[in-house]
C-alpha positions as CSV (number, residue, x, y, z in Angstrom):
1,M,121.0,90.1,87.1
2,T,123.4,87.2,86.0
3,S,123.0,83.5,86.6
4,G,124.1,82.6,90.1
5,T,123.3,86.1,91.5
6,P,120.8,85.6,94.4
7,S,117.4,87.5,94.1
8,V,115.8,88.9,97.2
9,S,112.3,90.3,97.8
10,F,110.8,91.8,101.1
11,E,107.4,91.5,102.3
12,F,105.8,94.4,104.4
13,F,102.6,94.9,106.4
14,P,100.7,98.1,106.0
15,P,101.4,100.4,108.8
16,K,98.5,101.0,111.2
17,T,99.7,104.2,113.0
18,E,102.0,107.1,112.1
19,K,104.8,105.6,114.2
20,M,104.5,102.5,112.3
21,E,104.6,104.1,109.2
22,Q,107.9,106.0,110.1
23,S,109.3,102.6,111.1
24,L,108.4,101.0,107.9
25,W,110.1,103.9,105.7
26,Q,113.2,103.7,107.9
27,A,113.3,100.0,107.1
28,I,112.8,100.5,103.4
29,Q,115.5,103.0,103.2
30,R,117.9,100.6,104.9
31,L,116.8,97.5,102.6
32,A,116.6,99.3,99.4
33,P,120.3,99.5,98.5
34,L,120.3,95.6,98.6
35,G,118.4,95.8,95.3
36,P,115.4,93.7,95.9
37,S,113.8,92.3,92.9
38,F,110.4,93.5,94.2
39,V,108.7,94.0,97.6
40,S,105.2,93.1,98.5
41,V,102.6,94.5,100.8
42,T,100.3,92.1,102.8
43,Y,96.5,92.4,103.0
44,G,94.4,91.9,106.0
45,A,91.8,89.2,106.7
46,G,88.8,89.9,104.6
47,G,90.4,93.0,103.1
48,S,90.8,94.9,106.3
49,T,93.8,96.7,105.2
50,R,92.7,97.3,101.4
51,E,93.2,100.9,101.6
52,R,96.3,100.8,103.6
53,T,97.9,98.0,101.4
54,H,97.1,100.2,98.1
55,N,98.6,103.4,99.7
56,T,101.7,101.6,100.9
57,V,102.5,99.7,97.9
58,T,102.0,102.7,95.4
59,R,103.9,105.0,97.6
60,I,106.8,102.4,97.7
61,Q,107.0,102.1,93.9
62,K,106.6,105.8,93.4
63,E,109.1,106.9,96.0
64,T,111.8,104.2,95.5
65,G,111.3,102.7,92.1
66,I,111.4,99.4,93.6
67,P,108.7,97.1,91.8
68,A,105.9,96.7,94.3
69,A,103.2,93.9,94.5
70,A,100.1,94.2,96.2
71,H,98.4,91.4,98.1
72,F,94.6,91.0,97.5
73,T,92.2,88.5,98.9
74,C,89.7,87.1,96.4
75,V,87.4,85.1,98.8
76,G,83.8,86.5,99.0
77,A,84.5,89.0,96.2
78,T,82.8,89.2,92.8
79,R,84.4,89.0,89.6
80,E,83.5,92.6,89.2
81,E,85.0,93.7,92.7
82,I,88.3,92.0,91.8
83,D,88.3,93.6,88.3
84,A,87.9,97.0,90.0
85,I,90.6,96.4,92.5
86,A,92.9,95.2,89.7
87,R,92.0,98.4,87.6
88,T,92.8,100.6,90.5
89,Y,96.2,99.2,90.9
90,W,96.8,99.3,87.2
91,D,95.9,102.8,87.2
92,A,98.3,103.7,90.0
93,G,101.2,102.0,87.9
94,I,101.2,98.6,90.0
95,R,101.9,95.9,87.5
96,H,102.3,93.0,90.1
97,L,99.4,91.6,92.2
98,V,99.6,88.6,94.5
99,A,96.1,87.2,94.3
100,L,95.1,85.1,97.3
101,R,92.1,82.8,97.9
102,G,91.9,84.0,101.5
103,D,90.1,82.6,104.4
104,P,86.5,81.7,104.1
105,P,84.1,83.9,106.0
106,E,83.1,82.5,109.5
107,T,79.3,81.1,109.1
108,A,76.8,81.5,111.9
109,G,76.7,77.8,112.2
110,G,80.6,77.5,112.8
111,G,80.9,75.6,109.6
């Protein structure tokens, strides 16, 4: 990339259904020729999409060669849990993570 050339990236949500997955892959195929610097895949509140995020980000990188970054939320996780998640991505060939604090869990007292 030369100076003055714009750099683009795209962010995707992990698909919840087979139909959404087909739609995602159609979008990726249409956007790939734009040569994004990277793409990222979001992470649901409280880690609700952890497995889908992992599967999506690894598939994107493996099948397209586009560098892919996985979001993950750190709130409420121990250091050991965060290390284990990072190792799982590393072992899958993912070298970019978007570590987010995330929303704190709701407390019984509404605090």
